[in-house]
C-alpha positions in Angstrom: -150.6 63.4 -97.4 -151.2 67.2 -99.4 -147.6 68.6 -98.6 -146.3 65.5 -99.7 -148.7 65.4 -102.9 -147.6 69.0 -103.2 -143.8 68.3 -102.7 -143.8 65.3 -105.0 -145.7 66.9 -108.0 -143.3 70.1 -107.3 -140.1 67.2 -108.1 -141.7 66.0 -110.6 -142.1 68.7 -112.8 -139.0 70.2 -111.7 -137.0 67.2 -112.5 -138.7 66.4 -116.2 -137.4 70.1 -116.4 -133.9 69.7 -115.9 -134.0 66.4 -117.8 -135.7 68.0 -120.5 -133.3 71.6 -120.6 -129.8 69.1 -120.0 -131.7 67.4 -122.9 -131.8 70.2 -124.8 -128.2 71.6 -124.0 -126.1 68.5 -125.0 -127.5 68.1 -127.9 -127.4 72.3 -129.1 -123.6 71.8 -127.5 -123.2 68.8 -129.8 -124.7 70.4 -133.2 -122.3 73.0 -132.2 -118.9 70.9 -131.8 -117.1 71.8 -135.1 -116.0 68.7 -137.5 -114.6 68.9 -140.6 -116.6 69.0 -143.2 -115.8 67.3 -145.3 -113.7 65.0 -142.8 -110.4 64.2 -144.5 -108.7 66.6 -147.3 -109.1 64.9 -150.9 -105.3 64.4 -151.1 -104.8 60.8 -152.1 -101.8 59.1 -154.0 -102.4 59.5 -157.6 -103.4 56.1 -159.6 -102.6 55.1 -163.2 -104.3 52.2 -164.7 -103.4 50.5 -167.8 -107.1 49.4 -170.0 -107.8 46.4 -167.6 -108.0 48.7 -163.6 -103.6 47.1 -163.3 -101.9 49.1 -161.6 -99.0 51.0 -163.6 -98.4 53.2 -160.9 -99.1 54.9 -158.1 -97.6 58.8 -156.5 -97.6 59.1 -152.9 -99.7 62.5 -151.9 -98.5 65.4 -151.0 -98.4 64.4 -147.5 -95.2 61.3 -148.5 -98.0 59.4 -147.8 -99.4 56.0 -149.7 -103.6 56.1 -149.4 -105.3 55.3 -151.8 -108.3 57.3 -153.6 -112.3 56.7 -151.7 -113.3 55.3 -154.7 -111.2 52.8 -154.8 -112.1 51.3 -151.8 -115.8 51.3 -152.2 -116.2 48.1 -150.6 -114.6 46.6 -147.4 -114.1 42.5 -147.9 -115.3 41.1 -145.6 -112.7 39.6 -144.0 -110.9 42.1 -143.4 -114.2 44.5 -141.6 -115.3 41.3 -138.8 -111.4 41.6 -138.1 -111.4 45.1 -137.6 -115.2 45.3 -135.8 -113.6 42.3 -133.7 -110.2 44.0 -132.5 -111.7 47.7 -132.0 -115.2 48.1 -131.2 -117.4 45.1 -131.1 -120.5 47.1 -130.7 -120.1 49.4 -133.8 -123.9 49.0 -134.8 -125.0 49.2 -130.6 -123.7 52.4 -130.2 -124.3 55.8 -130.2 -120.7 57.2 -130.5 -119.2 56.7 -127.6 -119.6 53.0 -125.0 -120.4 53.7 -121.3 -119.9 51.1 -120.6 -116.5 50.1 -121.8 -115.7 53.8 -120.8 -116.6 52.3 -117.3 -114.8 49.6 -117.6 -111.7 52.2 -119.2 -112.1 54.0 -116.4 -111.6 51.6 -113.7 -108.6 49.6 -114.9 -106.3 52.8 -115.4 -107.3 53.6 -112.0 -106.4 50.1 -111.2 -102.7 50.2 -112.6 -101.8 53.9 -112.6 -101.4 54.7 -115.7 -103.8 55.0 -119.0 -103.4 51.5 -120.5 -107.1 51.6 -121.5 -109.0 54.7 -124.5 -112.9 52.9 -124.7 -112.4 54.7 -127.9 -115.2 53.7 -130.8 -114.1 53.9 -134.1 -116.1 56.7 -134.5 -114.1 59.0 -132.1 -111.0 57.7 -133.4 -112.5 59.2 -136.8 -112.3 62.5 -135.1 -109.3 61.7 -133.6 -107.7 61.0 -136.9 -109.8 63.6 -138.9 -107.9 66.7 -136.5 -104.4 64.8 -134.7 -104.9 65.9 -131.0 -102.8 66.0 -127.6 -103.6 62.5 -126.0 -105.2 64.0 -122.5 -108.6 63.9 -121.0 -110.0 67.7 -122.1 -109.5 66.4 -125.8 -110.8 62.8 -125.1 -114.0 64.5 -124.2 -113.5 67.0 -127.3 -113.4 63.4 -129.1 -117.0 61.9 -127.5 -118.6 65.0 -129.1 -117.5 65.1 -132.1 -118.2 61.8 -132.2 -121.7 61.5 -131.5 -121.6 64.7 -134.9 -121.2 62.1 -136.7 -123.0 59.2 -136.2 -125.7 62.6 -136.5 -124.1 63.3 -139.7 -123.3 60.2 -141.6 -124.1 56.4 -141.5 -122.3 53.6 -139.5 -121.1 52.4 -143.2 -119.9 55.6 -144.1 -118.4 56.5 -141.0 -116.0 52.6 -140.9 -115.1 52.9 -144.2 -114.1 56.8 -143.5 -112.6 55.2 -140.5 -110.8 51.8 -142.3 -109.8 54.0 -145.9 -107.6 56.2 -143.5 -106.8 55.0 -140.2 -102.7 54.5 -140.2 -101.0 50.9 -140.5 -97.6 51.4 -140.3 -94.6 53.8 -141.7 -96.2 56.6 -144.9 -99.7 53.8 -145.7 -102.8 55.1 -144.8 -105.5 52.9 -145.5 -106.9 48.9 -146.1 -105.6 49.1 -149.8 -102.6 50.6 -149.9 -101.6 48.1 -146.7 -102.6 45.2 -148.7 -100.7 45.6 -150.9 -97.0 46.6 -149.5 -97.6 44.5 -147.0 -99.0 41.1 -148.7 -98.6 42.4 -152.8 -102.1 41.8 -153.6 -105.9 42.7 -153.3 -107.6 43.7 -150.4 -110.4 40.9 -151.1 -107.7 38.0 -151.9 -106.5 38.7 -147.7 -106.9 35.4 -145.6 -108.3 34.9 -142.4 -104.3 35.7 -141.2 -104.3 38.5 -143.4 -106.8 40.6 -142.5 -106.3 39.8 -138.2 -102.9 41.2 -138.5 -104.3 44.5 -140.4 -107.1 45.1 -138.5 -104.7 45.2 -135.4 -101.9 48.1 -136.9 -104.1 50.8 -137.0 -104.0 50.5 -132.4 -100.0 51.3 -132.7 -98.7 51.9 -135.9 -95.3 54.0 -134.3 -94.1 50.6 -132.4 -96.1 47.3 -133.9 -95.1 46.5 -137.6 -94.6 43.5 -139.4 -91.3 44.9 -139.8 -91.3 46.6 -135.9 -91.8 44.1 -133.6 -92.7 41.3 -135.6 -92.8 38.6 -131.9 -95.8 41.3 -130.6 -97.5 41.0 -133.8 -97.4 37.4 -134.0 -99.1 37.2 -130.4 -101.5 40.2 -130.8 -102.1 38.5 -134.4 -102.8 34.7 -133.2 -105.6 36.9 -130.2 -107.6 38.0 -132.5 -107.6 34.9 -134.5 -109.0 33.0 -131.1 -111.5 36.7 -130.6 -113.2 35.1 -134.6 -113.1 31.7 -133.7 -114.6 32.3 -129.8 -116.8 34.9 -132.2 -118.3 32.2 -135.1 -116.7 34.3 -137.9 -113.8 31.3 -138.8 -113.5 27.6 -138.8 -111.3 25.5 -136.3 -108.8 24.8 -139.3 -108.8 28.4 -140.4 -108.1 29.5 -136.9 -105.9 26.3 -137.2 -104.2 27.5 -141.1 -104.2 30.8 -139.3 -101.8 30.2 -136.2 -98.8 29.0 -139.4 -99.0 31.9 -141.8 -95.8 33.9 -141.9 -95.8 37.0 -141.3 -94.1 39.3 -144.3 -90.8 40.5 -143.2 -91.3 42.8 -145.7 -92.3 45.1 -147.6 -93.2 45.1 -151.2 -93.0 48.3 -153.9 -95.5 49.4 -156.1 -95.3 48.8 -159.9 -93.2 51.8 -161.6 -94.2 51.4 -165.5 -94.7 54.0 -167.8 -93.1 56.5 -166.2 -92.4 59.2 -168.8 -96.3 58.3 -169.6 -97.8 58.4 -166.8 -95.8 61.4 -165.6 -96.9 63.3 -168.5 -101.1 62.1 -167.7 -101.0 63.4 -163.8 -99.0 66.7 -164.9 -102.1 67.5 -167.3 -105.4 66.3 -164.9 -103.7 67.3 -161.5 -107.4 67.3 -159.8 -107.0 63.5 -161.1 -107.0 61.1 -159.2 -107.9 57.1 -161.0 -106.3 57.9 -164.9 -107.3 55.0 -166.8 -105.0 54.5 -169.6 -105.3 52.1 -173.1 -102.1 50.5 -172.2 -101.8 46.9 -171.6 -99.4 45.7 -168.2 -98.3 43.3 -169.9 -97.8 44.1 -172.8 -95.8 46.9 -171.4 -93.7 44.9 -169.2 -92.1 42.9 -172.5 -91.8 45.8 -174.0 -89.7 47.6 -171.8 -87.5 44.6 -170.7 -86.6 44.2 -174.9 -86.0 48.2 -175.0 -83.4 47.3 -171.5 -81.8 44.3 -173.5 -81.2 46.2 -176.7 -79.7 49.1 -175.0 -76.8 47.3 -174.2 -76.8 45.9 -177.3 -76.9 49.0 -179.0 -73.8 51.3 -176.2 -71.2 50.4 -178.0 -72.0 52.0 -181.7 -72.8 55.2 -179.8 -76.2 54.7 -179.0 -77.5 55.8 -175.6 -81.3 55.9 -176.1 -83.8 54.4 -177.1 -87.9 55.0 -177.1 -90.9 52.5 -178.2 -94.1 53.1 -179.3 -97.3 49.6 -179.5 -100.2 50.5 -180.8 -103.5 48.9 -182.0 -103.4 48.5 -185.4 -107.4 48.7 -185.9 -107.9 50.9 -183.4 -104.7 53.0 -183.3 -105.1 53.1 -180.0 -101.3 52.8 -177.3 -100.6 49.4 -175.5 -97.2 50.2 -174.9 -95.1 53.0 -174.1 -92.0 54.2 -173.5 -90.3 56.7 -173.2 -86.4 56.2 -172.6 -84.7 53.4 -171.9 -83.9 54.8 -168.1 -86.0 56.6 -166.7 
């Protein structure tokens, strides 16, 4: 009995020591894993607004991408948030950066299919990949897992989700849900329907293969499957589900307005480090004056007049409410 007790005591002490050392080494290893700080560079589209926060113009960032500044995307719309979590990472709020159950299931599936059909990436792992794109292989996968664990230690769940959804690719040169909502649906994200939110939620999964312009039928199938899931999880009613199935998928891209271009250029060049510029212009009046100038330029061109400019000011405050540099930008 005594030798057995001593053996048990030795095993327990060494096992405890091994577990302690393993946990300590793992924590140190995670802390030493490099991640970018900040996770994304401050390379955003410059946005020119009127006095009512209506968009006058949006510029591509330095990488020729449409991506709205973080301060423009402070609150993720409820429908889009639920759609993305349901599609990408149902247990986002319950795991610590990696989901062991999903990884085991993915390993079994890949082994059965003899090819990679599932990566079991959590939103946090995808965020790590977005911040530093790498070749897709098992070595980099392990590195992304370590980065995800460190990101979870440094950022709150809400911050992680916001960073992901505001920088995720949505096809072509569109990054972030705000730009995607305008370009695909010509509306602010807060006004998205459940079907539109579901469509946007699935785009980051394979943005180069499935978009409203590319593989249209496949996109509808994936959207409808997500609507089924949202219905089964109780996020949408049966009527909302049926209505969502009937909604058309956009087959064209909307363009951002280009209003007051001369003034917008001047403002952007004068304040290169600022992302959002609010002016005193009024979008409705600016549009009216630009149309008037365009019409009048045709009338006076026969008299040798080939250029017209105009400003409209508030006679009380002196603020400019419309600014047209020329009839042809």
